[in-house]
C-alpha positions as CSV (number, residue, x, y, z in Angstrom):
1,M,53.6,148.7,32.7
2,R,56.4,146.6,31.8
3,I,58.7,147.4,34.7
4,G,55.7,146.3,37.0
5,D,55.4,143.1,34.9
6,A,59.2,142.5,35.2
7,V,59.3,143.1,38.7
8,V,56.1,140.7,39.2
9,G,57.9,138.2,37.3
10,V,61.0,138.6,39.6
11,A,59.1,138.2,42.3
12,Q,57.1,135.4,41.2
13,D,60.7,133.5,40.3
14,T,62.3,134.4,43.7
15,G,59.5,133.1,45.2
16,G,59.6,129.9,43.1
17,M,62.8,129.6,44.1
18,A,62.6,129.6,47.5
19,V,59.8,127.4,47.5
20,L,61.9,125.0,45.5
21,M,64.5,125.2,47.6
22,G,62.6,123.4,50.3
23,R,61.4,120.8,48.3
24,I,65.1,119.9,47.8
25,A,65.6,120.5,51.2
26,R,62.8,118.2,52.3
27,A,63.8,115.1,50.0
28,M,67.3,114.8,51.3
29,V,65.7,114.1,54.6
30,P,66.5,110.8,54.4
31,P,69.2,111.3,52.5
32,T,68.1,108.5,50.0
33,L,69.6,109.3,46.9
34,D,69.4,107.1,43.0
35,R,72.8,106.1,43.4
36,D,73.2,105.8,39.0
37,E,71.5,109.0,38.0
38,T,73.6,110.4,41.3
39,W,76.6,109.2,39.3
40,R,75.8,110.3,35.8
41,N,75.1,113.4,37.3
42,L,78.8,113.8,38.6
43,Y,80.6,112.3,36.0
44,K,78.6,114.3,33.2
45,M,79.1,117.7,35.1
46,G,82.3,117.3,36.7
47,V,84.9,115.3,34.6
48,K,83.7,116.4,31.3
49,S,84.0,119.8,32.8
50,L,87.2,119.3,33.8
51,P,89.5,120.1,30.4
52,I,87.7,123.7,29.7
53,V,88.0,124.7,33.2
54,L,91.6,124.0,33.5
55,L,92.3,124.9,30.2
56,T,90.4,128.7,31.1
57,A,92.1,128.9,34.6
58,F,95.3,128.5,33.5
59,F,95.2,131.4,30.8
60,T,93.5,133.2,33.4
61,G,96.4,133.1,35.7
62,A,99.0,133.7,32.4
63,L,97.0,136.8,31.5
64,M,96.9,138.4,35.4
65,V,101.0,138.5,35.1
66,V,100.8,139.3,31.9
67,Q,99.1,142.2,33.0
68,T,101.0,143.4,35.7
69,G,104.3,142.1,34.4
70,F,105.2,145.9,33.4
71,F,104.3,147.0,36.6
72,V,106.4,144.7,38.9
73,R,109.0,145.4,36.6
74,Q,109.1,148.8,36.9
75,Y,108.7,149.0,40.5
76,S,110.7,146.0,41.0
77,A,108.2,144.2,43.2
78,Y,109.1,140.9,42.1
79,D,108.5,138.9,45.6
80,M,104.6,140.2,45.2
81,V,103.9,138.4,42.1
82,G,103.2,135.0,43.8
83,W,101.2,137.0,46.6
84,G,99.2,139.0,43.9
85,A,98.0,136.8,42.0
86,G,97.1,134.1,44.6
87,F,95.1,136.6,46.4
88,A,93.2,137.7,43.2
89,V,93.0,133.8,41.8
90,L,91.8,132.2,45.1
91,R,89.4,134.8,46.9
92,E,87.7,136.3,44.0
93,V,88.8,135.2,40.1
94,G,89.0,131.5,40.4
95,P,85.4,131.2,42.1
96,I,83.7,133.9,40.2
97,L,85.3,132.7,36.7
98,I,84.5,128.9,37.0
99,G,81.6,129.7,38.1
100,L,80.4,131.3,35.2
101,M,82.4,128.6,32.9
102,F,80.1,125.6,35.1
103,S,76.7,127.8,34.9
104,G,76.9,128.0,30.7
105,R,77.7,124.5,30.6
106,V,76.7,123.0,33.1
107,G,73.4,124.6,34.1
108,S,72.5,125.6,30.9
109,N,72.1,122.0,29.6
110,N,70.5,121.4,33.1
111,T,67.8,123.6,32.4
112,A,67.3,122.4,29.1
113,E,67.1,118.6,30.1
114,L,64.3,119.4,32.8
115,A,62.9,121.5,30.1
116,T,62.7,119.1,27.5
117,M,61.4,116.5,30.1
118,V,58.5,118.9,31.2
119,V,57.5,119.6,27.8
120,T,57.7,115.9,26.2
121,E,55.3,115.5,29.5
122,Q,58.1,112.5,30.9
123,V,58.0,114.5,34.2
124,D,54.3,114.3,34.5
125,A,54.5,110.1,33.6
126,M,57.4,110.1,36.5
127,R,54.2,111.5,38.9
128,A,52.0,108.7,37.5
129,L,54.0,105.9,37.9
130,A,54.4,106.8,41.6
131,I,58.4,108.7,41.1
132,E,58.8,112.1,42.8
133,P,61.0,113.9,40.2
134,I,62.1,116.3,43.1
135,R,63.7,113.6,44.5
136,F,64.6,111.7,42.0
137,L,66.1,114.3,39.1
138,V,66.5,117.5,41.1
139,V,68.1,116.3,44.1
140,P,71.1,114.4,42.4
141,R,71.4,117.6,40.0
142,F,71.5,119.7,43.1
143,L,74.3,118.0,44.7
144,S,76.4,117.2,41.7
145,M,76.7,121.1,41.1
146,V,77.8,122.0,44.4
147,V,80.2,119.3,45.0
148,M,81.7,119.2,41.4
149,L,82.2,123.4,41.6
150,F,83.8,122.6,44.8
151,L,86.5,120.1,43.4
152,L,86.6,122.2,40.1
153,T,87.7,125.4,41.8
154,V,90.0,123.4,43.6
155,C,91.5,122.2,40.5
156,G,90.9,125.5,38.1
157,D,92.9,127.5,41.2
158,A,96.1,125.3,41.3
159,M,96.3,125.3,37.6
160,A,95.8,129.0,37.5
161,L,98.5,129.6,40.1
162,F,100.3,127.4,37.6
163,G,99.9,129.0,34.5
164,G,100.7,132.4,36.2
165,G,103.9,130.7,37.9
166,L,105.0,129.6,34.3
167,M,104.0,132.8,32.9
168,A,106.1,134.8,35.3
169,S,109.2,132.4,34.6
170,A,109.2,133.4,30.6
171,L,107.5,137.0,30.9
172,I,109.8,138.9,33.8
173,D,112.7,136.1,34.5
174,I,110.9,135.2,37.9
175,D,111.7,131.6,38.2
176,F,109.2,129.5,39.9
177,A,110.5,128.5,43.4
178,T,110.4,132.7,44.3
179,F,107.0,132.7,43.0
180,Y,106.3,130.1,44.9
181,N,107.6,131.3,48.0
182,S,106.0,134.4,47.3
183,L,102.9,132.7,47.3
184,V,103.3,130.6,50.0
185,D,104.4,133.2,52.3
186,G,102.0,135.7,51.3
187,I,98.7,133.8,51.4
188,K,97.0,132.9,54.4
189,I,94.5,129.5,54.6
190,S,92.1,131.4,55.1
191,D,92.2,133.1,51.7
192,L,92.1,129.4,50.1
193,F,89.0,128.7,52.3
194,H,87.6,131.9,51.1
195,G,87.3,131.4,47.6
196,L,86.2,127.4,48.6
197,Y,83.2,128.6,50.5
198,K,81.9,130.8,47.7
199,S,82.5,128.2,44.9
200,I,79.6,126.2,47.4
201,A,77.4,128.8,47.3
202,F,77.7,129.4,43.5
203,G,77.2,125.7,42.7
204,A,74.0,125.7,45.0
205,V,72.7,129.0,43.3
206,I,73.6,127.5,39.9
207,G,71.8,124.2,40.8
208,L,68.8,126.0,42.0
209,V,68.4,128.2,39.2
210,S,69.1,125.8,36.7
211,C,66.6,123.7,38.0
212,Y,63.6,126.3,38.7
213,F,63.9,127.3,35.3
214,G,63.8,123.6,33.7
215,L,60.6,122.8,35.6
216,A,58.9,125.9,35.6
217,V,59.1,126.0,31.5
218,T,56.3,126.6,29.2
219,G,55.2,127.4,25.8
220,G,56.6,123.7,24.3
221,A,60.1,124.2,22.3
222,R,60.4,128.1,21.9
223,G,59.8,128.0,25.7
224,V,62.8,125.7,26.5
225,G,65.4,128.2,24.9
226,R,63.6,131.2,27.0
227,A,64.2,128.9,29.9
228,V,67.7,128.2,29.0
229,N,68.1,132.1,28.4
230,S,66.8,133.0,31.9
231,S,68.3,130.1,33.6
232,V,71.8,131.5,32.4
233,V,71.2,135.5,33.4
234,A,69.5,134.6,36.6
235,A,72.6,132.7,37.6
236,A,75.2,135.2,36.8
237,V,73.2,137.6,38.4
238,G,73.1,135.5,41.7
239,I,76.9,134.8,41.4
240,F,77.7,138.2,41.3
241,A,75.3,139.4,44.0
242,L,76.4,136.3,46.3
243,D,80.0,137.1,45.6
244,Y,79.3,140.8,47.2
245,F,77.3,139.6,50.2
246,L,79.6,137.0,51.2
247,T,83.2,138.9,50.5
248,S,81.4,141.5,53.0
249,I,80.4,138.5,56.0
250,L,83.5,136.0,55.2
251,P,87.5,137.0,56.8
């Protein structure tokens, strides 16, 4: 019985997200946004997330070189370090890691905000004042997450490669020029776009999931906690599942 309830619950949430995505798409035609609300979300979701994203990306790039340093010295594969770090960061590690960090910080906060507004009946008050919550609350948040995760991925990829090059110089005596030349010679522009396409898709998933669980909250203050937990878990599962399909489809 519990397995059946879980399956039904997943089906309901999936259908609810599909309906919400349709309402978001409809609300963006014509594309009229509340400018103040959009700028506030762009700043809160993007600018305030930049320090933690850059710090995490730097140590991720450095850790990749630390993990592979022994094998690089053993096989004298010094001209492969930049290519290996760049390939992994740009195509997989950067978008996924930054997406998960973004989900934990921004997605959970967005769910908590919307859920609190639902519980305290602020959303119902907006409807009573003829203000459409989807257009005013959801669309700016959804678009802000897509745009800012894309930009954060660009910044995070650059910082991760910088951290990898710095650690390569300090750990295995590869000067930054050699690391850079290996990166430029081995990485194709399609590798960069591969990861950036994923960041756009991950931003859409995080935005959709966090808004859905925020608006679908029930059960008062306790329900807000459950909604945040469900949002983070569902976003993480969605990121990995989408990553699998996009990796199979994209060049």
